[in-house]
C-alpha positions as CSV (number, residue, x, y, z in Angstrom):
1,M,109.8,-49.9,3.9
2,P,111.3,-49.8,7.4
3,R,114.7,-48.4,7.7
4,P,117.4,-51.1,8.7
5,K,118.6,-50.8,12.2
6,P,122.2,-49.6,12.5
7,Q,124.6,-52.4,13.2
8,P,126.8,-52.0,16.3
9,K,130.5,-51.7,15.6
10,P,132.4,-54.8,16.0
11,K,134.2,-55.1,19.3
12,P,138.0,-55.0,18.9
13,P,139.5,-58.5,19.6
14,E,140.8,-59.0,23.2
15,V,142.9,-61.7,25.0
16,L,143.0,-62.7,28.7
17,L,145.9,-61.5,30.8
18,K,146.0,-63.9,33.8
19,F,148.9,-65.3,35.7
20,R,150.0,-66.4,39.3
21,V,152.4,-64.9,41.7
22,V,154.1,-67.5,44.0
23,N,157.0,-68.0,46.4
24,P,160.0,-70.2,45.6
25,Q,158.1,-73.2,46.8
26,D,155.3,-72.5,44.2
27,E,152.8,-71.6,46.8
28,G,150.5,-68.8,45.7
29,L,150.8,-65.4,47.3
30,A,147.9,-63.1,48.0
31,G,148.1,-59.4,48.3
32,A,150.6,-58.7,45.5
33,Q,149.7,-55.7,43.4
34,F,150.4,-55.4,39.7
35,T,149.8,-52.2,37.6
36,L,149.3,-52.4,33.8
37,Y,150.4,-49.4,31.9
38,N,149.6,-48.1,28.4
39,I,152.8,-46.9,26.5
40,I,152.5,-43.2,25.7
41,N,154.5,-41.8,23.0
42,Q,155.5,-45.3,21.7
43,G,158.5,-45.0,19.5
44,E,159.8,-41.8,21.0
45,E,163.2,-41.9,22.8
46,N,161.6,-41.4,26.2
47,E,158.4,-43.4,26.6
48,D,155.9,-42.5,29.1
49,Y,153.5,-44.7,30.8
50,K,149.8,-44.2,31.9
51,V,148.0,-46.4,34.5
52,C,145.6,-48.7,32.7
53,K,144.5,-51.1,35.4
54,V,145.6,-52.2,38.9
55,V,145.0,-55.8,40.2
56,V,145.8,-57.5,43.5
57,S,146.5,-61.2,43.7
58,G,143.8,-63.5,45.2
59,S,144.2,-66.1,47.9
60,D,145.8,-68.6,45.5
61,G,148.1,-66.0,44.0
62,T,146.1,-65.6,40.8
63,V,146.3,-62.0,39.1
64,D,143.4,-61.6,36.6
65,F,143.4,-58.4,34.5
66,G,140.6,-59.9,32.4
67,C,140.5,-59.3,28.6
68,I,142.9,-56.7,27.2
69,P,143.2,-55.3,23.7
70,L,145.6,-56.4,21.1
71,V,148.3,-53.7,21.8
72,N,151.6,-53.5,23.7
73,F,151.5,-52.7,27.4
74,V,154.1,-52.7,30.3
75,M,153.6,-54.0,33.8
76,R,155.1,-53.6,37.2
77,Q,154.7,-55.3,40.5
78,T,153.9,-52.3,42.5
79,S,153.6,-53.8,46.0
80,T,154.7,-57.0,47.5
81,P,153.4,-59.1,50.4
82,E,154.9,-58.6,53.8
83,G,158.3,-60.4,54.3
84,Y,159.0,-60.4,50.5
85,A,161.6,-58.4,48.5
86,E,160.6,-55.7,46.1
87,N,160.2,-56.9,42.6
88,D,161.4,-53.9,40.4
89,H,161.2,-55.7,37.0
90,L,159.4,-54.0,34.2
91,Y,157.5,-56.6,32.2
92,Q,157.0,-56.2,28.5
93,V,153.2,-57.3,27.7
94,F,152.6,-58.2,24.2
95,A,148.9,-59.2,23.3
96,N,148.1,-60.8,20.0
97,C,145.6,-63.2,18.6
98,D,147.5,-66.2,20.1
99,G,147.4,-64.9,23.6
100,V,149.6,-62.8,25.8
101,L,153.5,-62.9,25.6
102,L,155.2,-61.8,28.9
103,D,158.7,-60.6,28.2
104,G,158.3,-62.3,24.8
105,F,157.3,-65.7,25.9
106,P,153.9,-67.4,25.8
107,G,152.1,-68.6,29.0
108,P,151.2,-70.0,31.3
109,H,153.0,-67.5,33.3
110,T,154.2,-67.4,36.9
111,V,155.9,-64.5,38.7
112,V,158.1,-65.5,41.6
113,N,158.5,-63.4,44.7
114,L,161.6,-64.0,46.9
115,P,161.5,-63.7,50.7
116,I,163.7,-60.9,52.0
117,G,167.3,-62.1,52.3
118,H,166.6,-65.2,50.1
119,C,169.4,-65.9,47.8
120,E,168.8,-69.4,46.5
121,Q,168.1,-70.3,43.0
122,L,165.5,-67.9,41.6
123,P,162.8,-69.9,39.7
124,Q,161.9,-68.0,36.5
125,A,158.5,-67.1,35.3
126,R,158.5,-69.9,32.6
127,P,160.0,-73.3,32.0
128,R,163.7,-73.5,30.8
129,H,163.8,-72.1,27.2
130,C,166.3,-72.2,24.4
131,H,164.6,-70.3,21.6
132,N,164.5,-66.7,20.3
133,V,161.3,-64.8,19.8
134,P,160.6,-64.5,16.1
135,I,160.4,-60.9,14.7
136,R,157.4,-60.0,12.6
137,N,159.2,-57.5,10.3
138,P,163.0,-57.4,11.1
139,R,163.7,-54.8,8.4
140,Q,161.1,-52.4,9.6
141,V,162.1,-53.0,13.2
142,F,165.8,-52.2,12.4
143,D,164.8,-49.1,10.6
144,Q,162.9,-47.8,13.5
145,L,166.1,-48.0,15.8
146,S,167.0,-44.6,17.0
147,T,170.4,-43.8,15.6
148,D,171.2,-41.4,18.5
149,G,172.5,-43.2,21.5
150,V,171.6,-42.6,25.1
151,K,174.8,-43.0,27.5
152,Y,174.8,-44.7,30.9
153,V,177.3,-45.3,33.6
154,M,177.2,-48.1,36.1
155,E,179.7,-47.8,39.1
156,G,181.8,-50.7,40.3
157,A,181.5,-52.9,43.4
158,G,184.2,-53.6,45.9
159,S,184.1,-57.3,45.1
160,L,185.9,-56.9,41.7
161,P,189.5,-57.8,41.8
162,E,192.0,-55.0,42.2
163,D,193.8,-55.5,39.1
164,F,190.5,-55.6,37.3
165,Q,189.8,-52.1,38.7
166,R,193.0,-50.6,37.5
167,P,194.1,-52.4,34.3
168,N,197.4,-50.9,32.9
169,L,196.6,-51.2,29.2
170,L,199.7,-49.6,28.0
171,S,202.3,-51.5,29.9
172,P,204.0,-54.5,28.2
173,T,204.6,-56.1,31.7
174,S,201.0,-55.5,32.9
175,K,199.4,-58.6,34.3
176,W,196.1,-57.4,33.0
177,F,194.9,-56.4,29.5
178,C,191.4,-56.0,30.4
179,H,188.6,-54.6,28.1
180,I,184.9,-55.5,27.5
181,Q,184.3,-57.7,24.6
182,G,180.7,-59.3,24.9
183,F,177.9,-57.1,26.3
184,G,174.3,-58.2,26.5
185,Q,171.2,-58.5,28.4
186,Y,169.2,-61.4,30.1
187,Y,166.1,-60.1,31.7
188,D,167.2,-57.4,34.2
189,N,170.8,-58.7,34.0
190,L,173.7,-57.2,32.1
191,I,176.2,-59.6,31.2
192,V,179.7,-58.5,30.3
193,S,182.5,-60.8,29.0
194,H,186.1,-59.5,29.1
195,N,189.5,-61.2,28.7
196,A,192.1,-61.7,31.5
197,S,195.8,-61.1,31.2
198,K,197.5,-62.8,28.2
199,N,198.2,-66.5,29.1
200,S,195.7,-66.8,31.9
201,R,193.6,-69.9,31.5
202,Y,190.2,-68.3,31.3
203,G,188.3,-65.2,30.4
204,Y,185.7,-63.7,32.8
205,F,182.2,-62.5,33.2
206,V,180.7,-59.7,35.2
207,V,177.0,-60.0,35.8
208,S,175.0,-57.0,37.1
209,K,171.4,-55.9,37.6
210,E,171.0,-53.2,35.1
211,G,170.9,-49.8,36.6
212,K,172.5,-51.0,39.9
213,R,176.1,-51.3,40.9
214,L,178.4,-53.4,38.8
215,G,178.0,-57.0,39.9
216,H,180.1,-60.1,40.5
217,H,183.0,-61.6,38.6
218,Y,182.9,-65.2,37.5
219,D,185.3,-67.5,35.6
220,A,184.4,-68.3,32.0
221,Y,185.9,-71.8,32.1
222,Y,185.3,-74.8,29.9
223,E,186.1,-78.5,30.1
224,N,188.1,-80.1,27.4
225,P,190.4,-82.8,28.9
226,G,193.9,-82.9,27.5
227,D,193.6,-79.3,25.9
228,D,195.9,-77.0,27.8
229,R,195.7,-74.0,25.3
230,K,194.8,-70.7,26.9
231,F,191.3,-69.9,25.6
232,N,190.9,-66.7,27.6
233,H,189.7,-64.1,25.0
234,T,185.9,-64.2,25.6
235,G,184.4,-62.3,22.7
236,G,181.1,-61.4,21.2
237,F,178.0,-63.4,22.2
238,Q,174.3,-63.9,21.9
239,T,171.8,-65.0,24.4
240,I,169.2,-67.6,23.3
241,G,166.5,-68.3,25.9
242,D,168.2,-69.3,29.0
243,Y,171.6,-69.8,27.5
244,L,174.7,-67.8,26.4
245,V,176.7,-68.8,23.3
246,I,180.1,-67.2,23.2
247,G,183.2,-67.5,21.0
248,I,186.5,-67.7,23.0
249,E,190.0,-67.3,21.3
250,T,193.6,-67.9,22.4
251,P,195.5,-64.9,23.1
252,N,197.4,-65.0,19.8
253,Y,194.1,-65.6,18.0
254,E,195.2,-68.7,16.1
255,N,192.5,-70.9,17.7
256,S,188.9,-70.6,18.9
257,I,186.1,-72.5,20.4
258,I,182.3,-71.9,20.8
259,A,181.0,-72.6,24.2
260,L,177.4,-72.8,25.7
261,Y,176.7,-71.4,29.2
262,D,173.6,-71.8,31.2
263,I,172.4,-68.5,32.6
264,K,169.0,-69.3,34.2
265,D,170.1,-69.0,37.8
266,L,171.8,-65.6,37.5
267,N,170.8,-63.6,40.6
268,P,173.6,-60.8,41.2
269,S,171.7,-59.4,44.0
270,C,172.7,-62.4,46.0
271,G,176.5,-61.6,45.7
272,E,179.0,-64.4,45.4
273,S,176.5,-67.0,46.4
274,S,174.8,-66.4,43.1
275,A,175.4,-68.9,40.3
276,G,177.4,-67.4,37.4
277,P,177.2,-68.5,33.8
278,R,177.7,-72.1,34.1
279,F,179.6,-74.1,31.3
280,V,177.4,-76.7,29.6
281,K,179.3,-78.0,26.5
282,L,181.3,-77.0,23.4
283,L,179.0,-76.2,20.4
284,R,182.2,-76.3,18.3
285,G,185.5,-77.5,19.3
286,P,188.9,-75.9,18.5
287,H,189.1,-74.4,15.1
288,P,192.3,-72.8,13.4
289,Q,191.0,-69.4,13.0
290,N,189.9,-66.6,15.4
291,C,186.3,-66.0,16.2
292,L,185.5,-62.3,16.7
293,A,181.9,-62.9,17.4
294,V,179.2,-65.3,17.3
295,G,175.2,-65.1,16.7
296,I,172.6,-67.8,17.1
297,T,168.9,-68.3,16.5
298,D,166.3,-71.1,15.8
299,F,163.7,-71.6,13.2
300,K,161.1,-74.1,12.1
301,I,160.8,-75.9,8.7
302,T,157.8,-77.9,7.7
303,R,158.4,-80.6,4.9
304,D,156.0,-83.4,3.8
305,G,153.9,-82.4,6.7
306,V,156.5,-82.8,9.4
307,T,157.7,-79.8,11.4
308,K,161.3,-79.7,12.6
309,N,163.1,-77.2,14.7
310,Y,166.7,-76.1,13.6
311,F,169.3,-73.9,15.3
312,L,171.6,-71.7,13.1
313,M,174.9,-70.5,14.5
314,I,177.0,-68.0,12.6
315,T,180.5,-67.1,13.5
316,H,182.5,-64.1,12.2
317,E,186.3,-65.0,11.6
318,T,189.2,-63.2,10.0
319,T,191.3,-65.5,7.9
320,G,194.4,-63.4,6.9
321,P,194.8,-62.4,3.3
322,E,191.2,-63.7,2.6
323,G,189.7,-61.1,4.9
324,S,186.5,-61.5,7.0
325,R,183.9,-64.2,6.5
326,F,180.8,-65.7,8.0
327,S,180.9,-69.4,8.8
328,C,177.3,-71.0,9.2
329,Y,176.5,-74.1,11.3
330,L,173.1,-75.9,11.5
331,A,171.7,-78.4,14.1
332,Q,168.3,-80.0,14.0
333,G,166.5,-80.5,17.5
334,D,164.5,-78.8,20.1
335,D,167.1,-78.6,22.7
336,I,170.3,-76.7,22.3
337,T,172.1,-78.7,24.9
338,T,172.0,-81.9,22.9
339,A,172.0,-80.1,19.3
340,D,174.9,-81.3,17.0
341,F,176.2,-78.4,15.1
342,R,177.7,-79.1,11.7
343,W,179.3,-76.6,9.3
344,R,177.2,-76.1,6.2
345,F,178.6,-73.2,4.2
346,T,180.8,-70.0,4.4
347,H,180.1,-66.5,2.9
348,R,182.8,-64.1,1.9
349,G,182.4,-60.6,0.5
350,G,181.1,-57.5,2.1
351,V,181.9,-58.8,5.6
352,N,183.2,-56.0,7.8
353,N,185.2,-56.0,10.9
354,Y,182.2,-57.1,13.1
355,Q,183.0,-57.7,16.8
356,G,179.6,-58.4,17.9
357,F,176.4,-59.2,16.0
358,S,173.0,-60.8,16.6
359,L,170.7,-63.0,14.6
360,L,167.0,-62.5,14.2
361,T,164.5,-65.0,12.9
362,E,161.7,-63.5,10.7
363,D,158.2,-64.8,11.7
364,I,156.9,-65.8,8.3
365,G,154.1,-68.0,9.7
366,T,153.9,-71.8,10.1
367,G,154.0,-74.5,7.7
368,Q,156.9,-73.1,5.6
369,D,159.7,-75.0,4.0
370,H,162.1,-72.0,4.1
371,A,163.5,-69.6,6.6
372,S,164.5,-65.9,6.7
373,I,167.3,-64.8,9.0
374,Y,168.6,-61.4,9.5
375,I,172.1,-60.3,11.0
376,V,172.4,-57.1,12.9
377,A,176.2,-56.4,12.6
378,P,177.7,-53.1,14.1
379,Y,181.2,-52.1,13.3
380,T,183.5,-49.0,13.5
381,T,185.5,-47.1,10.8
382,D,188.8,-46.0,11.9
383,V,191.2,-43.1,11.0
384,A,194.8,-43.7,11.8
385,G,193.8,-46.3,14.3
386,R,191.3,-44.1,16.0
387,P,187.6,-45.1,16.0
388,T,185.7,-42.3,14.3
389,T,182.3,-43.5,13.0
390,D,179.9,-46.1,14.3
391,R,177.9,-47.9,11.6
392,C,175.7,-51.0,11.4
393,D,175.0,-53.4,8.6
394,L,171.9,-55.5,8.2
395,W,172.1,-58.8,6.3
396,Q,169.4,-61.1,5.1
397,L,169.9,-64.9,4.8
398,N,167.2,-67.0,3.0
399,L,167.5,-70.7,3.6
400,S,165.8,-73.5,1.7
401,G,166.5,-76.9,0.3
402,N,168.3,-79.8,2.2
403,F,168.7,-78.5,5.7
404,D,170.3,-81.9,6.9
405,G,172.8,-81.6,4.0
406,T,173.8,-78.4,2.4
407,P,170.9,-75.9,2.2
408,I,170.5,-73.4,-0.6
409,N,171.2,-70.1,0.7
410,N,171.0,-66.5,-0.4
411,M,173.0,-64.1,1.8
412,Q,172.9,-60.5,1.1
413,K,173.7,-57.2,2.7
414,I,170.4,-55.1,2.5
415,V,171.5,-52.0,4.7
416,S,175.0,-51.0,4.4
417,G,176.7,-48.8,6.9
418,M,173.8,-47.1,8.7
419,H,175.3,-44.4,10.8
420,F,174.7,-44.5,14.5
421,V,175.9,-41.8,17.0
422,T,177.3,-43.0,20.3
423,H,178.0,-40.5,23.0
424,S,181.5,-40.7,24.5
425,F,182.8,-40.2,28.0
426,T,186.4,-39.7,27.2
427,S,188.5,-38.4,24.3
428,V,191.3,-41.0,24.8
429,A,191.9,-42.9,21.5
430,G,190.6,-46.4,21.6
431,Q,188.4,-45.8,24.8
432,N,185.5,-44.1,23.3
433,V,182.0,-45.8,23.3
434,H,182.1,-47.3,19.9
435,F,181.0,-50.5,17.8
436,R,184.3,-52.2,18.0
437,W,183.5,-54.4,21.1
438,G,180.7,-55.3,23.2
439,C,177.6,-55.0,21.0
440,S,174.4,-57.0,21.1
441,V,170.6,-57.0,20.2
442,E,168.2,-57.4,23.1
443,I,165.0,-59.0,21.7
444,L,162.1,-57.5,23.6
445,G,159.3,-59.0,21.7
446,P,158.1,-59.7,18.1
447,D,158.1,-55.9,17.3
448,R,160.8,-54.5,19.6
449,I,164.5,-54.8,19.9
450,R,167.1,-52.7,21.6
451,L,170.8,-52.3,20.5
452,L,173.4,-52.2,23.2
453,V,177.1,-51.2,22.9
454,S,179.7,-50.9,25.5
455,E,182.7,-48.7,25.9
456,R,185.8,-50.8,25.2
457,N,187.5,-50.6,28.5
458,F,186.4,-50.6,32.2
459,S,187.5,-47.1,33.6
460,R,190.7,-47.0,35.7
461,G,189.2,-44.8,38.2
462,K,187.9,-45.8,41.7
463,P,185.4,-47.1,41.9
464,V,185.6,-48.8,38.5
465,D,182.8,-48.1,36.3
466,M,181.2,-49.5,33.0
467,R,180.0,-47.1,30.3
468,Y,177.6,-47.9,27.5
469,N,175.1,-46.6,25.0
470,T,171.6,-48.0,24.2
471,F,169.6,-47.5,21.1
472,T,165.8,-48.0,21.3
473,M,163.0,-47.9,18.9
474,R,161.8,-44.5,17.6
């Protein structure tokens, strides 16, 4: 009997990586070179990259890498056509069975090159978006965060106000009481919210390109006719797609609002001509408690064969003798700019003094009639008012039932007080890098996140600088 022929091993699955590089008028650009890199030592503190493939755009701007295996890559534009500014963005490339995610978003993808000196609106590589990338295993991803921080310093720019550069935090007559409150990432941009002097009308934003000098200063205003309260304490926030959701308090913390800002046109390299965060609407009007932080995400529910998209917004509030609590708001819809948020339930018990936190949606597949949300919530323990230990809780919230009414919820803390080590720049009490202010999670893709935490205060030296730690995947 003849021996059966050996069967060839099945070829690993692959997907096509193909996109266009264009100018601001959506015209294809030839001669733009892109390099795809394998990630070496993935999960280590310092990742290395090895060149996998180099492709140059064709006459219509098409960049075609062909089929790539279902693993994670990074990509850079390693040369630009003559007359166009260098594009130094590091693209995260996630290949899965559904296609390729570029920076966490599905195609078709377009990369825009700007002419040198061009500072008009920068078209993004995708349509306007208002959703978070679902995380495949949030608990595992959280557990893989390095607990040892890496510290960074970004020097200031001369465009920052003089009082902003030298805040006198200890003087009761100081015009400024300036410290970082919200700290997060949007593509290459770092967004920092901070309060102004007590009794100023508004808080402020600073927008910078990460790794460059500190960027430009923008008012964080909102429009609410007839309301003259001084909402200036711009607290913790979370980005969702091309939008920023932020909690803003009055200086004496007895009232708060939740405001939505459009950040799609941020381009700090263009200086003051760049659009800053643009107020869109209030997601929640004045409320008689302070709002230390706010997190937001979205999820899909399928009932009776109909799939609907919902937004979940959670605020963290302190309520005097009752202590801290989470208040949860839901809105049904595909567009956050028209979503109508309604309070649904409140959770008390086990809620620490979180100043910033972020929501992650678990990817549990399609066609489900329930949702699973995770809350990454950093905080700091004190000794005699001095921050001493940085810790982070992980909460899980399971939602089911009547989402248009009051859903059934099960909220529990599944990781309590994981110890993180931030590396300080100063020994002055209250000014160390710590988890009390300016914390956020950057969602890099379905399997990767990054935790960012700022030092509380901008430094008083000249030039002003901003100091922060990041925690990446091990």
